[in-house]
C-alpha positions as a Markdown table, in Angstrom:
| # | Residue | x | y | z |
|---|---|---|---|---|
| 1 | Met | 135.0 | 128.2 | 55.3 |
| 2 | Leu | 136.6 | 129.9 | 58.6 |
| 3 | Leu | 134.7 | 130.9 | 61.3 |
| 4 | Val | 135.7 | 132.8 | 64.2 |
| 5 | Val | 134.2 | 132.8 | 67.2 |
| 6 | Gly | 134.8 | 133.8 | 70.9 |
| 7 | Met | 133.8 | 132.9 | 74.5 |
| 8 | Pro | 130.7 | 134.3 | 76.0 |
| 9 | Arg | 131.5 | 136.0 | 79.0 |
| 10 | Glu | 129.3 | 133.8 | 81.3 |
| 11 | Ala | 132.0 | 131.0 | 80.4 |
| 12 | Ala | 135.0 | 132.9 | 81.0 |
| 13 | Ser | 133.7 | 134.1 | 84.6 |
| 14 | Gln | 132.4 | 130.4 | 85.5 |
| 15 | Thr | 136.1 | 128.9 | 84.5 |
| 16 | Ala | 137.8 | 131.2 | 87.4 |
| 17 | Ser | 137.1 | 128.6 | 89.8 |
| 18 | Trp | 138.2 | 125.4 | 87.6 |
| 19 | Lys | 141.5 | 123.5 | 88.3 |
| 20 | Thr | 144.9 | 124.3 | 86.2 |
| 21 | Tyr | 146.7 | 122.2 | 84.4 |
| 22 | Thr | 150.1 | 123.2 | 83.7 |
| 23 | Asp | 152.9 | 121.5 | 81.1 |
| 24 | Arg | 156.2 | 123.4 | 81.5 |
| 25 | Leu | 158.2 | 121.6 | 79.0 |
| 26 | His | 155.9 | 122.2 | 76.3 |
| 27 | Gly | 154.8 | 125.6 | 77.6 |
| 28 | His | 151.3 | 125.9 | 78.3 |
| 29 | Gln | 148.2 | 125.2 | 80.6 |
| 30 | Phe | 144.3 | 125.3 | 80.8 |
| 31 | Ser | 141.9 | 125.6 | 83.1 |
| 32 | Tyr | 139.1 | 122.5 | 83.4 |
| 33 | Pro | 136.0 | 121.6 | 85.8 |
| 34 | Leu | 136.3 | 121.0 | 89.4 |
| 35 | Asp | 134.5 | 117.5 | 88.8 |
| 36 | Tyr | 137.1 | 116.2 | 86.0 |
| 37 | Glu | 140.5 | 114.6 | 86.7 |
| 38 | Ile | 143.7 | 114.5 | 84.7 |
| 39 | Gln | 144.9 | 111.0 | 84.0 |
| 40 | Gly | 148.6 | 110.0 | 82.8 |
| 41 | Ser | 150.9 | 113.5 | 81.9 |
| 42 | Gly | 153.7 | 114.6 | 79.7 |
| 43 | Thr | 152.9 | 114.3 | 75.8 |
| 44 | Asp | 149.9 | 111.8 | 76.3 |
| 45 | Phe | 147.1 | 112.2 | 78.4 |
| 46 | Ser | 143.6 | 112.3 | 79.0 |
| 47 | Leu | 140.5 | 114.6 | 80.8 |
| 48 | Gln | 138.2 | 112.5 | 82.4 |
| 49 | Gln | 134.9 | 113.3 | 84.5 |
| 50 | Arg | 134.3 | 112.0 | 87.5 |
| 51 | Asp | 132.0 | 109.1 | 87.5 |
| 52 | Ala | 130.3 | 110.1 | 83.9 |
| 53 | Arg | 132.5 | 107.8 | 82.1 |
| 54 | Thr | 133.7 | 110.7 | 79.6 |
| 55 | Glu | 137.4 | 111.0 | 78.2 |
| 56 | Ser | 138.9 | 113.4 | 75.9 |
| 57 | Glu | 142.4 | 113.1 | 74.8 |
| 58 | Phe | 145.2 | 115.4 | 74.7 |
| 59 | Tyr | 148.1 | 115.3 | 73.5 |
| 60 | Ile | 151.6 | 117.1 | 71.9 |
| 61 | Glu | 153.3 | 116.3 | 68.7 |
| 62 | Asp | 157.2 | 117.6 | 68.0 |
| 63 | Trp | 157.1 | 119.2 | 64.7 |
| 64 | Thr | 160.8 | 120.9 | 65.0 |
| 65 | Arg | 162.8 | 118.3 | 62.9 |
| 66 | Pro | 160.5 | 118.1 | 60.0 |
| 67 | Val | 160.4 | 122.1 | 59.9 |
| 68 | Arg | 164.3 | 122.2 | 60.8 |
| 69 | Arg | 164.7 | 119.8 | 57.4 |
| 70 | Gly | 162.6 | 122.2 | 55.0 |
| 71 | Glu | 158.7 | 121.4 | 55.7 |
| 72 | Thr | 157.0 | 124.8 | 55.7 |
| 73 | Trp | 155.1 | 125.9 | 58.9 |
| 74 | Glu | 151.6 | 126.0 | 57.8 |
| 75 | Phe | 149.7 | 126.2 | 60.6 |
| 76 | Ala | 145.9 | 125.7 | 59.5 |
| 77 | Lys | 146.6 | 123.1 | 56.7 |
| 78 | Leu | 148.7 | 120.8 | 59.2 |
| 79 | Ala | 146.0 | 121.0 | 61.6 |
| 80 | Thr | 143.7 | 119.8 | 58.7 |
| 81 | Glu | 145.7 | 117.4 | 58.1 |
| 82 | Arg | 145.9 | 115.6 | 61.6 |
| 83 | Ala | 142.3 | 116.0 | 61.9 |
| 84 | Leu | 141.9 | 114.0 | 58.8 |
| 85 | Thr | 144.6 | 111.2 | 59.8 |
| 86 | Ala | 143.4 | 111.1 | 63.7 |
| 87 | Cys | 140.2 | 108.7 | 62.5 |
| 88 | Leu | 141.9 | 106.4 | 59.9 |
| 89 | Ala | 141.6 | 102.4 | 60.3 |
| 90 | Asp | 141.9 | 99.7 | 58.5 |
| 91 | Ser | 140.5 | 95.8 | 58.7 |
| 92 | Pro | 140.4 | 93.3 | 56.4 |
| 93 | Asp | 136.9 | 93.9 | 55.3 |
| 94 | Cys | 136.5 | 98.0 | 56.0 |
| 95 | Ser | 138.2 | 101.2 | 56.2 |
| 96 | Ile | 137.6 | 104.1 | 58.2 |
| 97 | Ser | 138.2 | 107.8 | 57.0 |
| 98 | Cys | 137.2 | 111.4 | 57.5 |
| 99 | Thr | 136.0 | 114.2 | 55.4 |
| 100 | Val | 136.5 | 118.0 | 56.6 |
| 101 | Arg | 133.2 | 119.2 | 57.4 |
| 102 | Gly | 134.4 | 122.7 | 58.6 |
| 103 | Ser | 136.7 | 124.8 | 60.5 |
| 104 | Glu | 136.9 | 127.3 | 63.0 |
| 105 | Glu | 139.3 | 129.5 | 64.7 |
| 106 | Val | 139.0 | 129.5 | 68.9 |
| 107 | Pro | 139.9 | 132.9 | 69.7 |
| 108 | Asn | 141.0 | 133.0 | 73.8 |
| 109 | Glu | 141.7 | 136.3 | 75.6 |
| 110 | His | 145.7 | 134.7 | 75.8 |
| 111 | His | 146.0 | 134.7 | 71.7 |
| 112 | Met | 146.6 | 131.3 | 71.0 |
| 113 | Arg | 146.2 | 129.7 | 67.6 |
| 114 | Ile | 143.6 | 127.3 | 68.1 |
| 115 | Leu | 141.3 | 125.8 | 65.4 |
| 116 | Ala | 138.0 | 123.5 | 66.0 |
| 117 | Ile | 137.9 | 121.3 | 62.7 |
| 118 | Thr | 134.6 | 119.4 | 62.1 |
| 119 | Arg | 134.5 | 116.2 | 60.5 |
| 120 | Asn | 131.9 | 113.4 | 59.4 |
| 121 | Glu | 133.5 | 110.0 | 59.8 |
| 122 | Val | 133.0 | 107.6 | 56.4 |
| 123 | Asp | 132.8 | 103.6 | 57.1 |
| 124 | Thr | 132.7 | 101.6 | 54.4 |
| 125 | Cys | 131.4 | 98.8 | 56.5 |
| 126 | Lys | 128.0 | 101.3 | 56.8 |
| 127 | Arg | 127.6 | 102.6 | 53.2 |
| 128 | Gly | 125.3 | 106.0 | 53.4 |
| 129 | Val | 126.0 | 106.6 | 56.9 |
| 130 | Ser | 128.4 | 109.6 | 57.5 |
| 131 | Pro | 127.9 | 110.6 | 61.1 |
| 132 | Thr | 129.6 | 114.3 | 62.6 |
| 133 | Leu | 132.4 | 113.5 | 65.1 |
| 134 | Ala | 132.8 | 116.0 | 68.2 |
| 135 | Pro | 135.1 | 118.5 | 66.8 |
| 136 | Leu | 139.3 | 117.7 | 67.0 |
| 137 | Tyr | 140.9 | 120.9 | 68.7 |
| 138 | Val | 144.4 | 121.6 | 67.5 |
| 139 | Val | 146.4 | 124.3 | 69.0 |
| 140 | Asp | 149.7 | 126.0 | 67.8 |
| 141 | Leu | 152.3 | 125.9 | 70.6 |
| 142 | Ser | 155.0 | 126.5 | 68.3 |
| 143 | Arg | 157.7 | 129.1 | 69.7 |
| 144 | Asp | 161.7 | 130.0 | 69.8 |
| 145 | Gly | 162.3 | 127.5 | 67.0 |
| 146 | Ser | 160.3 | 124.6 | 67.9 |
| 147 | Tyr | 157.1 | 123.6 | 66.9 |
| 148 | Phe | 154.6 | 122.0 | 68.4 |
| 149 | Leu | 151.1 | 120.8 | 68.0 |
| 150 | Leu | 148.6 | 120.1 | 71.3 |
| 151 | Val | 145.9 | 118.0 | 69.5 |
| 152 | Ile | 142.2 | 117.3 | 71.7 |
| 153 | Asp | 140.5 | 114.8 | 70.4 |
| 154 | Thr | 137.6 | 112.6 | 71.8 |
| 155 | Trp | 137.7 | 108.8 | 70.3 |
| 156 | Pro | 134.5 | 108.2 | 67.7 |
| 157 | Asn | 132.3 | 106.1 | 69.1 |
| 158 | Arg | 133.6 | 106.8 | 72.9 |
| 159 | Arg | 131.6 | 109.8 | 75.1 |
| 160 | Gly | 133.7 | 112.3 | 75.3 |
| 161 | Val | 133.7 | 115.5 | 77.2 |
| 162 | Ala | 130.6 | 117.2 | 76.5 |
| 163 | Pro | 131.2 | 119.9 | 73.7 |
| 164 | Asp | 130.2 | 123.0 | 75.5 |
| 165 | Val | 132.7 | 122.4 | 78.3 |
| 166 | Leu | 135.3 | 121.4 | 76.0 |
| 167 | Arg | 134.9 | 124.6 | 74.2 |
| 168 | Ser | 135.8 | 126.3 | 77.4 |
| 169 | Ile | 138.5 | 124.4 | 78.5 |
| 170 | Val | 139.8 | 125.1 | 75.1 |
| 171 | Ala | 139.4 | 128.7 | 75.5 |
| 172 | Thr | 141.4 | 129.2 | 78.8 |
| 173 | Ile | 144.6 | 127.9 | 76.9 |
| 174 | Arg | 147.3 | 129.9 | 77.8 |
| 175 | Arg | 151.5 | 129.7 | 77.4 |
| 176 | Val | 153.6 | 130.1 | 80.1 |
| 177 | Glu | 157.4 | 130.1 | 81.0 |
| 178 | Pro | 159.1 | 126.9 | 80.1 |
């Protein structure tokens, strides 16, 4: 099931006073609230709210070589695979995996291809318990023969950026010239 939703008008006007993060190497930027900070840079960084101990991870994946070797660039399929593998973990006694609960396109005024994928966690040590995880966002940054994904995720069992705030941030993602 693919659901398409937009950003509310009041959220768009709220983001006008936010700070801006720019990554010219991968050709994107986004806005984020004044009380948040970016930690790290480049292909792996996080967004943290000051004094609130919330954190969501942002990372870039380069798929240029696999595409040039003949793999097809099917954004929705690849985004779903990334969402499933992002929560895999094994230990001697248990394993954790995910199932996809739903997928929705997140349109923004900058015409970026963005999917929000909601997952349920499956932990073999906690039979019968299958919590819903915060949405994982995947942004298609491909262009001019380069294929990049921007993945935005909150680690399970950690407090991430509030879902409504993170969704508003994702809706501001736009392309910039490298």
